Structures are given as structure tokens and as C-alpha cells.
C-alpha positions as CSV (number, residue, x, y, z in Angstrom):
1,M,11.2,1.6,31.9
2,V,11.9,5.2,31.1
3,V,9.0,7.2,29.8
4,A,9.5,9.7,27.0
5,R,9.0,13.2,28.5
6,P,8.6,16.0,25.9
7,A,11.7,18.1,25.6
8,L,11.0,20.9,23.2
9,V,14.2,21.8,21.3
10,A,14.5,25.0,19.3
11,D,15.2,24.2,15.6
12,N,14.3,27.4,13.8
13,A,11.1,27.4,15.8
14,R,10.3,23.8,14.6
15,P,9.2,21.6,17.6
16,T,11.7,18.8,18.0
17,L,11.8,15.9,20.4
18,D,15.0,13.8,20.9
19,V,14.2,10.1,21.2
20,A,15.9,6.7,21.3
21,V,14.4,3.5,20.0
22,V,14.6,0.1,21.7
23,M,14.3,-2.9,19.3
24,R,13.6,-6.4,20.7
25,R,14.8,-9.7,19.2
26,E,12.5,-12.4,20.5
27,R,12.4,-16.1,20.1
28,I,9.5,-17.6,18.1
29,H,7.7,-20.5,19.7
30,G,5.4,-23.1,18.2
31,A,5.1,-24.4,14.6
32,A,6.4,-21.2,13.0
33,S,9.8,-21.7,14.7
34,R,10.6,-24.4,12.2
35,W,11.2,-21.8,9.5
36,Q,12.4,-18.8,11.7
37,Q,13.6,-19.0,15.3
38,W,13.9,-15.3,16.0
39,R,12.0,-12.1,15.0
40,W,12.6,-8.4,15.5
41,V,9.9,-6.1,16.9
42,L,9.7,-2.5,18.2
43,D,9.9,-2.5,22.0
44,S,9.6,1.1,22.9
45,V,10.5,4.7,22.1
46,L,12.1,6.7,24.9
47,R,13.3,10.2,25.6
48,D,17.0,10.3,24.5
49,E,19.3,10.8,27.5
50,P,22.9,12.0,27.3
51,G,24.0,8.8,29.1
52,F,22.7,6.7,26.2
53,G,25.7,7.8,24.1
54,R,25.5,7.7,20.3
55,G,26.2,4.0,19.6
56,V,23.9,1.0,19.5
57,R,24.1,-1.1,22.7
58,L,22.6,-4.2,24.3
59,L,20.3,-3.4,27.2
60,S,19.3,-6.9,28.3
61,R,19.6,-10.5,27.2
62,D,18.0,-13.8,28.2
63,D,17.3,-17.1,26.5
64,D,14.1,-15.7,24.9
65,A,14.8,-12.1,24.1
66,Q,17.4,-9.3,23.6
67,R,16.7,-5.6,23.9
68,W,18.9,-3.2,21.8
69,L,19.0,0.6,22.3
70,H,19.4,2.9,19.3
71,P,19.9,6.5,20.4
72,G,20.1,9.7,18.5
73,F,16.8,10.2,16.7
74,Q,14.8,13.4,16.3
75,V,11.1,13.8,15.8
76,K,10.4,17.1,14.1
77,L,7.0,18.5,13.5
78,F,6.3,20.0,10.1
79,Q,3.5,22.4,9.2
80,D,2.7,20.5,6.0
81,D,1.9,17.3,7.9
82,L,-0.6,18.7,10.4
83,E,-3.4,16.4,9.2
84,G,-1.2,13.3,9.7
85,Y,-0.5,14.4,13.3
86,Y,-4.2,15.2,13.9
87,L,-5.2,11.7,12.7
88,N,-2.7,10.2,15.1
89,A,-3.5,12.4,18.1
90,T,-7.3,11.9,17.8
91,A,-7.0,8.1,17.3
92,P,-8.1,5.8,20.3
93,A,-4.4,4.9,20.9
94,P,-2.0,7.6,19.6
95,C,1.4,6.1,18.8
96,W,5.0,6.4,17.6
97,F,5.7,5.0,14.1
98,V,9.2,3.6,13.5
99,L,10.5,2.6,10.1
100,W,13.2,-0.1,10.5
101,R,15.3,-2.2,8.2
102,M,17.4,-5.3,8.6
103,D,21.1,-4.5,8.7
104,E,22.9,-7.3,6.9
105,Q,26.4,-5.9,7.7
106,P,28.4,-7.1,10.7
107,T,26.7,-5.7,13.8
108,P,27.3,-5.6,17.6
109,A,24.9,-8.6,17.9
110,G,27.2,-10.7,15.6
111,E,24.3,-11.3,13.2
112,P,21.8,-9.3,11.2
113,M,20.1,-6.7,13.3
114,A,17.0,-4.6,13.0
115,R,18.1,-1.0,12.7
116,P,15.6,1.9,13.1
117,I,15.8,4.5,10.3
118,V,13.1,7.1,11.1
119,V,10.7,7.9,14.0
120,S,7.5,9.9,13.4
121,L,4.2,10.8,14.9
122,S,2.4,11.2,11.6
123,Y,-0.1,8.7,10.1
124,H,0.8,10.0,6.7
125,D,4.5,9.1,7.1
126,A,3.5,5.6,8.3
127,G,1.2,5.2,5.3
128,R,3.8,6.2,2.8
129,W,6.3,3.8,4.3
130,L,3.9,0.9,4.3
131,D,3.0,1.7,0.7
132,A,6.7,1.4,-0.1
133,Q,6.6,-2.0,1.6
134,E,9.0,-1.0,4.4
135,H,9.0,-2.5,7.9
136,V,6.9,-0.2,10.1
137,D,6.0,-0.9,13.7
138,Q,4.1,1.2,16.2
139,V,4.1,1.5,19.9
140,R,1.8,3.6,22.1
141,A,2.9,7.2,22.7
142,P,2.9,8.4,26.4
143,L,0.3,11.0,27.5
144,E,3.0,13.7,27.8
145,V,4.0,13.3,24.1
146,V,0.4,13.2,23.0
147,G,-0.2,16.4,24.9
148,W,2.8,18.0,23.3
149,L,1.6,16.9,19.9
150,S,-2.0,18.1,20.6
151,A,-0.7,21.5,21.6
152,Y,1.1,21.9,18.3
153,I,-2.0,20.8,16.4
154,D,-4.3,23.1,18.3
155,A,-2.0,26.1,17.6
156,N,-1.6,25.4,13.9
157,Y,-4.3,23.1,12.4
158,I,-7.7,24.1,11.1
159,V,-9.9,21.2,10.2
160,E,-11.3,21.7,6.8
161,P,-15.1,21.1,6.5
162,K,-16.0,18.1,4.3
163,R,-17.3,19.1,0.9
164,R,-20.2,17.2,-0.6
165,H,-19.2,15.3,-3.7
166,R,-21.5,14.8,-6.6
167,P,-22.8,11.2,-6.6
168,Q,-21.2,9.0,-9.2
169,S,-24.6,8.2,-10.7
170,F,-24.9,11.7,-12.1
171,R,-21.6,11.7,-14.0
172,P,-21.7,11.0,-17.7
173,L,-20.6,7.5,-18.6
174,V,-17.3,7.4,-20.5
175,D,-14.9,4.6,-21.5
176,R,-11.2,4.4,-20.4
177,F,-10.3,6.8,-23.2
178,G,-12.7,9.5,-22.2
179,N,-15.2,8.8,-25.1
180,A,-18.9,8.7,-24.5
181,A,-20.1,5.2,-23.7
182,S,-23.5,3.6,-23.8
183,V,-25.0,0.7,-21.9
184,S,-27.6,-1.7,-23.4
185,T,-29.5,-4.5,-21.9
186,E,-30.1,-6.1,-25.2
187,K,-28.3,-9.3,-26.1
188,R,-26.5,-8.9,-29.4
189,A,-25.6,-12.5,-30.2
190,G,-26.1,-16.1,-29.0
191,R,-29.0,-18.0,-27.7
192,G,-32.0,-15.7,-26.9
193,A,-30.7,-12.8,-29.0
194,G,-33.7,-11.5,-31.0
195,D,-36.0,-14.5,-30.0
196,V,-39.6,-13.5,-29.7
């Protein structure tokens, strides 16, 4: 397996990494296979090599799995997403995030294929994609990539100190329209109301 080695590409001084995505189509075993025989998962993210070409191609196939290479992706680091990179780089297992969709059009596989759309190293990107109910998978990033990402974070990110928020119990009680609300423990009607 080829490991992604950081290759910093100048893009108006924006750090960029050229990568390729490998998607795996694997057979489902057990009771779940009655409804669905195959599923697509993210296999790996690799450094993009010139020999990969630009088109999707089959890397390997056996009775239980197929591995498809999707070259030509760029991971760009943006100043306004430093916190997302920081959250990923400081996690116990920093990873790549890949948004992918099922391609219903005719494909080289002869049937619907999972097609990667975007690759990122930002927790915020992954969160937005998941909120939009997209398919998002993750795979561990190699140490070289984590080092590259950490160097960018160290050079550009300043961790903001946490500010103390006023406890909710000290805020005035208002209804959903913003009008002052009151709370009473007295029962207004029914059994026990006004009984002495």
C-alpha cells in the first residue's frame, strides 16, 4: 500500500496536497445480506502519482471485494478553517474525511459506483457534510500528513481562551416571544386546588 507523503504545492501560498481516493466495494455476509449484498466503504487516501492518470480504474477484484482508484483530488488548507484542522490534528486518531455519493449513471464497474466528491482534513467540513446527510467516511491519516497539518496549524492558529458564560439560572425567565414569564407552584384547577 502506498502511503500519502506530503507534497506541498504552491497555490498562491495556500498549502495544497494532491491525493487519490480508493473506494472498496465489499460483500456483506450474514443476515443483512438478504436485503443488500454489497456495500461501499472508504478504503484509503493516497498521495496522487502521475502514473495514476485522471480516470477511475479498478485496482483489484476478488469474490468478496473490489478496490477502485479515484485520482485527481486536492486538499487545500484555508485560514478560516484553522479550528477544524486543530480539532482533527489533536484528536487521538487524526484522519482524512471523504464525502462520497452513489453515481447512478453508467460507470466502469457496470453498475452504480461510489464516487468521492471532496477530501478534507477539517472536522468542521465533515460536520457540515454529515448535517446535510451526505455519505462521509474517514480513514486514519499517516504521520507525515499529520505533521504537515500540524506545522500549518502551529504557524497560523492561536487557541482562544475559553470565556466563562453566565449560568442559565441567573438569566431572566421569558417565554418564546420574549415576554416576562412567571413560574408558580400552586395548582390552579382540579383535585387538590385550594383544598385546605
